[in-house]
C-alpha positions, -999 to +999 in steps of 0.1 A: -127+421-106-104+390-106-068+401-108-051+367-115-069+359-148-062+394-160-025+390-152-025+356-169-040+371-200-014+399-201+014+373-198-002+352-226-003+382-248+034+390-241+026+421-221+049+413-191+057+450-185+020+458-184+013+429-161+040+441-136+026+477-137-009+463-132+002+443-102+020+474-087-009+497-093-033+472-077-011+470-046-008+508-043-037+523-024-031+557-040-039+543-075-076+543-066-076+581-072-065+575-109-090+575-137-093+546-161-075+566-188-046+574-164-044+537-154-043+526-190-017+553-198+005+541-170+002+505-181+010+513-217+039+535-208+055+507-187+050+482-215+066+505-241+095+514-218+102+477-210+101+467-246+125+495-256+149+486-228+148+449-238+156+458-274+184+481-263+200+454-241+199+430-270+214+455-294+242+464-269+249+427-264+252+421-301+273+452-306+300+438-283+312+473-274+346+473-257+339+501-232+309+514-213+310+548-229+283+574-235+284+605-257+272+625-228+304+617-209+328+629-237+354+654-223+360+679-251+388+696-230+410+665-233+440+669-255+430+646-283+422+671-311+385+664-311+364+689-330+333+695-309+310+705-338+322+675-359+316+651-331+282+666-324+274+659-361+286+623-356+263+620-326+233+631-347+238+600-369+231+615-403+262+598-416+246+565-408+214+575-426+236+585-456+253+551-456+287+566-449+315+550-430+335+564-401+371+557-393+385+573-361+423+577-363+448+593-340+478+586-318+478+557-293+460+564-260+438+593-269+406+574-266+397+564-302+381+531-290+362+549-262+348+574-287+338+547-311+320+528-283+303+560-272+290+566-308+280+529-310+261+531-277+242+562-290+234+544-322+220+515-302+199+540-282+186+554-315+174+519-325+202+511-349+222+479-351+259+482-343+289+458-344+321+471-329+352+458-347+388+469-346+408+474-377+434+446-370+405+421-371+393+435-404+427+433-420+436+398-407+441+371-434+413+351-418+387+379-417+355+368-435+350+404-448+385+407-464+374+397-499+346+423-497+367+453-491+383+467-523+408+487-502+428+455-495+443+456-530+455+492-524+468+488-488+500+466-484 
């Protein structure tokens, strides 16, 4: 079997992850023990994984998260008044599906931005679009969303 035409066809079809996995399997002498179904499964698994990771990188880049935060790294023992069960509900993301908003408030320095970035990162991993914005930007006179928010007439 000719390997280079197969790799070229995979690249033409946009299957770069599958092509890399194919080249690695061809170079590995232990892969001869694998059945055709196992080979195909490994190739498809690599392609799916690489596509997911590429989409995740793009979503994280667009989100412009301020911190490299993850919900798995949240310290519930820190003195910030964080309710564990409430935060676990926020992590589940049902509030996003229900089209609800989330405002995190608290004293300076307790990690509000970090928690918001952790939730944003989790939402990106759950295949959701995220855009991290701080309140001062939203309330600035030059904000493009200012006319869209009815709260501006109430807050002065």
